[in-house]
N, C-alpha and C positions, 0 to 999 in steps of 0.2 A: 296672346292675351293683350287686351287693349290697355292703354295707359289708365283709363278710368278704373279698371279692375285692380291694377298693380299698386296704385297708390294706397288704397285702403289696406291691402295686405302688408305693405311695408310699414305702415303706421301701426298695424296690429302687432307685427313682430317687434317693432321698436318699443312698444309699451312693455314688453316682457323682459328687455335687457337692463342690467344694473351696471353703469359706468362708474369707476373709481379713479379719482384724480391722484397722481403721484405727488408726494410732498416731502421736502427736505426737513431735517430736524438737527439743529446745531447743538453740539455738546462741547464743553471746554474744561480745561484744568491748567493751573490752579485757579482758585476764585479771586486771588489778588496777587500783585507783584510787589514784593518788598525787597529792595536792594540792600537794606541795612546801611552801614557806613562805608562810603567809598572815598578814598583820598583824592584830593585835587590833583589833576594831572594823570590820573588813572581812570579806568572805566570798568563797569560791571555789566553783564548781559544776563537776561532771564528769558525763558522760553514759555510762551503760552501755546498749549496744544489745542487744536480745534479738530473735532471729528464730526463727520456727517452721519448721524444715526438714523436718518430717514431713508425713504425709498425713492426720493427724487434728487436731482442734481442740486447741490448747495452752491449758490453764488454769493461769495463774500465780496461785495462790490465796493466796500469802503472801509478802510481801517485808518484811524487817526488818533491823535492825542489832544485832549482838551482839559485845561488850557494848554496851548502849545508852549513848551519850554526849550530853551537852547540846549539844555543838558540832556534832554530825552530825544531819542530817535527810534525808528522802527523799520522793519523789513519783513515781508513784502507789503505793499499797500493794498493788494487784493489777493483772493484765493478762489479757486474753483475746485470743488470736491465732489466726486461721484459717491454713490452709495457705499458706506463703510470706509471711505477713504479718510485719511488724517493729514493735517498740515500743521506748520509751525509759524508762529509770529514771534520774531526775535526783537526784544526791546532792550536798548542800550542806555545806560545812565553814565554820563561823563560830566561830573560836576564842574561848573565854571565858577561857582562861588560857594562859600561855606554856608551850612544851614540845612534845614529840612525842606524837602520838596514834596508836593502832593499833586497828583493829577489823575486822569482817567484814560484808559485805553477804550476808545469807542469803536465798536464793530457793527457795521450794518450789513444785513444779508436778506435773502429771499425766504428765510424761515417765516412762515405765516404767523407762528405763535411768538417768536422772539426776533422781531425784525431789527431791534436795536439792543446791543449788549454793552454794559458798562463794567469795566474791570478796574478797580482801584490800583493806583501806582504810588509808591512811597519810597523815599530814600533820604540819606543825609550826606551832604558833602562835608568832608573834614579835611583839615590841612595835611598835605603830604609831607614826606620827609622821614626822619628817623622816629622809631617808636620804642621807648625803653620799657622793659618788663623785668620785674624781679621775681625770683622763685619764692622769696619770703621777705617780709618786711620786719622780722623780729628774730633775733638769736638769743636763746636762753641757754646759758652755759651750765645751769644746774649748780651743784655744790662742788667747789674746788678749794682744796686746802691752801692755806698761806704757804708760799714757797713752791707751789706746783703751778703748772701751766696747762690750759686746755685750749683747743683750737676748734673752730667751726668755719663753715664756708657758706656764702650766699653767692648767687649767680645773677649777673646782669646780662640780659639778652636784647638784641636789636631785632625787632620784628617789623621794622619799617622798610622803606625803599631807598634810603640814603644812609651814609655812614653816620653812626652815633658818636658824637664827641662828648666825652666827659670832661667838664671844665675843672681846672685846678683850684677854682675858688670855693668848691665845696669844703665844708669844715667838719671835723670831728668834735663832738661836744661831750661833756660829762666827765666820767672818771678816766684817769690816765692808766687804769689797770687794763684797758683794752688797747690792743695795738694792731694796726693794719700791716700784716706781713706781705700782702700784695695789695698795693694801693691803686684803686681804679682811676684816681684823679690824673688827668692828662692823657688817658687812653682813648684811642679811636677804635670803635668796634664796627667792623663791616656788617653789611646787610646779611641777616641770617646767622650771624656769629654771636658768641657770648664771651664774657670775661668772668672768671671766678675770683672772688675776693676772700682771702684767708684772714680770719680775725683770731687773735690769741687773747686769752684772758689769764692774767697772772696777778691774783689779789695780794695786796700787802697787809690788809687787815681782814678780820672776820666779820666786818659790819655789812658786807654786801656792796655791790657796785651797779651803777646804771650809766648808760652812755648812748650815743647815737652817732650816725654819720649822715650828713645831708649830701646828696648826690645831685649836682647841677649839671645839666646837659643841654644840647640843642634840640631836644624833643619839643616840638611846638605845643603839644597838648599837656605834657607833664614835665615842665622845665625843672622841677625840683621834686625829688622823692626822698624819703627818710627811712633808714634802717635803724632799729633800736637794739641795744645790747643790754642784757641783764645777767648778773652772776651772783651766786649765793643769796638768792631771793630778792635781789635789787637793793639799791642803796639810797643815799640821801638824795633829796631833790635839788640840791645845789652843790656845786664843786667850784674850786678856783678856775678862773678863765684866763688863758694866755692870749695876749693881743700883740700882734706885730704891726708896726707902722714902718713902711719903707717904700721907696719908689718901685714902680712896676717895670720901668724901662730906662736904661742909661746907655752911655757909650762904653764900648770895651776899654779897659784900662782905668775906669773910675773906681773910687772907693765909696761904697754906700754905707750909710749908718742904719743899723737895725735897732729900732726902738721898741723895747718891751715894757716901757714904763706905764702903759695903759692897762697892763694886766691887773687883775683884781680878784678878791675873794668876796662873794656876796654876803657872807656872814662876818666879814672883817677879821678873819683869822690870819693876822699878819704878824711879822713881816713875811714876805714871799721869798722863796729861793728860786733861782733862774737856771735853766739848763738849755743852752743853745746847741743845735746840731746843724751841720751842713748835709742836707739830705741828698741833694743831687747837684752835679756840676758837669759842664761839658767834658767830653772825653779828653780834650787837650789841656784842660785846666789843672794846675797844681796848687791852687790857692787854698787857704784855710781861714777860719774865723779868727779874729784878733783875740777875743776872749769868749769863754763859754758859760760863765757863771755870774754875770752882772746883768742889770736891766738894759744896758746898751752894749752892742757889739758892732764890729765893722767887718766888711768883707771887700776884698780887692777882687774885682772882676777882671781877671788877667787876660781873658780872651772872649771872643764872641760866643754867644750861646745862652742857655737858660740855667739859672742857679736857683735852687729851692732850699730855703732854710726852715728849720723847725724850732719851736720854743715850747717848753713845758715848764710850768711853775708849780711849786709845792707850798701849801700853806703851813701855818705854825703847828697844825695837828698831824702833819706828815701825809696829808692827802694831796695827791697830784692831779693836775688838770689833764685833759686830753691835749695832745700835741697840736698846736696851731702851725699852719704852714703858710709860707709866702714865697712867691716866685718872682725873680727879677730877670728880665731879659736884657742882655747886653747886645745891642744891635748897632753895627757900624753904619755910619753915614757916608763913608767913602765910596767913590765909584768902584774901586777894586780893593779888596781886603783878602790877603793870603795868609793862611794859618798853617803852621807846621808843628807836629808833635811826633814822639817816637816811643817805642815800647820799653826799652831798657834804660832805666834812670841813670846808669853809670856812663852811658854813651853821650857823645856831643855831636849833634847835627846842626847844620847851618842852612838858613833859607836865603835864596838869591832871587832877585827880580832883574831881568836884563831888558834893555831898551830895544834890542834887535836880535834877530836870530844869529847874526854873524859875530856878535859880541863874545869875546873870550871870558871865561870865568875869572873873576877878580880883576878885570880890566876897568880902570877908572876912565871916565866917570860913568860908564854905561852899565855897570853892575852894582846894584844896591845890595849891600850885604853888611856883615859885622865890621869890616874895615872901610866901609864907604857908606855910612848909614843914612846920609841925606844928600845925595849927589844933585848937582845942578844939571838938569836936562834941557836947559835953554828956554823954558817957558816961564810961567808964573810960579810963585812959591808953592801954590796949591797943586800945580801939575807935576811937582817933583816928588818922587817916592820917599818914604821914610821907614826905616827899620824901627818899629815901636818897641820891640821886646827881643832881647837876645839872651837865650838861656844856654849855659855851658854844661848843664846836667839836669837831672830830674825829669827827663822825658819831655822837656819844653814847658810852655809853648814859645814859639817865635812867630812874630807876625810882621808883615810889611804892608803898608797902606799906600794907595795912590788916590789922594782926595779928589782931584779933578783930572781925569785922564784926557790927554790930547789924543787925537785920532792916530791910530797905529796899532801895532801888535806888541805885547809885553810877554816875556818868556819866564816861566817859573822853573827854577832849578833847586835841587837839594844836594848838599855835600855832606857825606859822612866824615866829619872832621877828625874825631878822636873816639876810639872804642874803649880804652881802659879795660881791656880784657873782655868786653861784652860780646865780641864776635858778631855773627849775623843778627841784625836788628831790623824790625819793621818800622818804616816811617809812614806817616799819614799826612796828607795835604788836603785842606779844604779851601776852596776858592769861592769868595762871596762877590757878587756883583750887585751894587746898589742895595746892600743890606741883606740880600737873600743868598743862601747857599745854593750855588749852581751845580757844583760837582765835588766829589770826594774821591781821592786816589790813595792807594796803599802800595808799598813796594818794600821787599826785603833787600837789604843792602849790606855790604861789608866795608871795612875800614878804607877810607880815602876814595870811595866810589862817588860818582856824580849821577844823579837821576834827572833826566830831562822830562819834567812832569807834564806840562801843558802850556798853551799860550792863550792870552786873552786878546780878542780883536775888538777894538773900540772905533766907532761909537756903537757898533751892533751889540756889544756885551756878550759875544759868543765866547765860549770856553772850549778849546779843541785839545784833546789829549794827544800827546806825542807818542806815548806807548813804546819808547825805545828802551833797550837794555842798558843798565847802568855801566859806566865805563870809568877807568882810572882818571883821577883829576890831574890835569897838567900843571896846576899851581896850588899853593896853599895859603897865599896871602895876596893882598892887593898890589898891583903894579900900575904905573902910569902909562 
């Protein structure tokens, strides 16, 4: 057949054919990406699903974020999907600053009907750290008879990503009929943990009572939360208020004045009665308040550590205030501060600080102890040790200070001097370096034993435990 005849035939056949072009069809979910709140220092990730619902290859040739933000990133930048295939675009939000962010995920493809897709993105950067949550903010004790006591519990939870510190400065207000049997103030609540606060209600009148507790913490979003208390239908709107004025920090061995003269009754129902209590003191301390029923009291801070006092006042109608609390920290300024206490109050232990490992116990001048309380070690006055407190009973405390340590090693020893029938008794030694507790040691001893506790290496400030078994003392008094 000639070419002239074939061409018309092909054209005739071609006129009868229907050609269909294959086309991609992009589908996606969800319609927007909302990260909610994400804490600074953390990140959140959301997934956008993309499906090719067409019958042609889908080429997603460009995925980006507009406007571009440092806190937003994505992966992958392109996709190729066959018919019926699905892919994922992962968008990550890692806030670099606080506040709301808004942007769009821009997707370009060869879908002829939707060549450009815009997906809204939103999120809020919030400050990281601890996050305080309460299971309730109000306790209602209902009806409780005078002379009876009822108790309820509320829980503090840490839902953040750092330890939650409950400050001691939070105060209880209102009626003194409410008492914190487990006080959250000063507690540290780890991530994911909680602390239960037990509150008792013991009414002294039938008039009803109201009160509250303010909880101050290191939560950056909610530094202060309030829990209210009500009993017998609630009470007066005003109660006497206890106020304590005292220093927050002093040196060990100082006597502090506790001033409650600023306490008052809003309705001027005076005179006020005063009730001081020593709520907390260091384990080694044996101190007590000078008086408990006047507007002024004094407290001797016999050793390093934290002391907490409470004050409750009562007005002329017999209505008591909530207990006000105040903490005083006794913080040593010395390079080295060694503290001894013991369990049995009838026993007598002695603390020793030796200038070198080869020094014999009770050897002058190298052993600082009860019979050599301020030896001359050849340096300045401040580089000589001093026995600041010597206790012959009561469980201690005893302490030796080295205000300005010369370079070298200093050895801590404990002697069980007299038992008075006490038998085995546990001794405790705490060693402070530049005001901070470095280590604490405990050892059970019998009469006339010596315990080689640890030594301090200066100027490094290292404390090294000797961990030796107690042994019989070769001497019982100082020798030259």
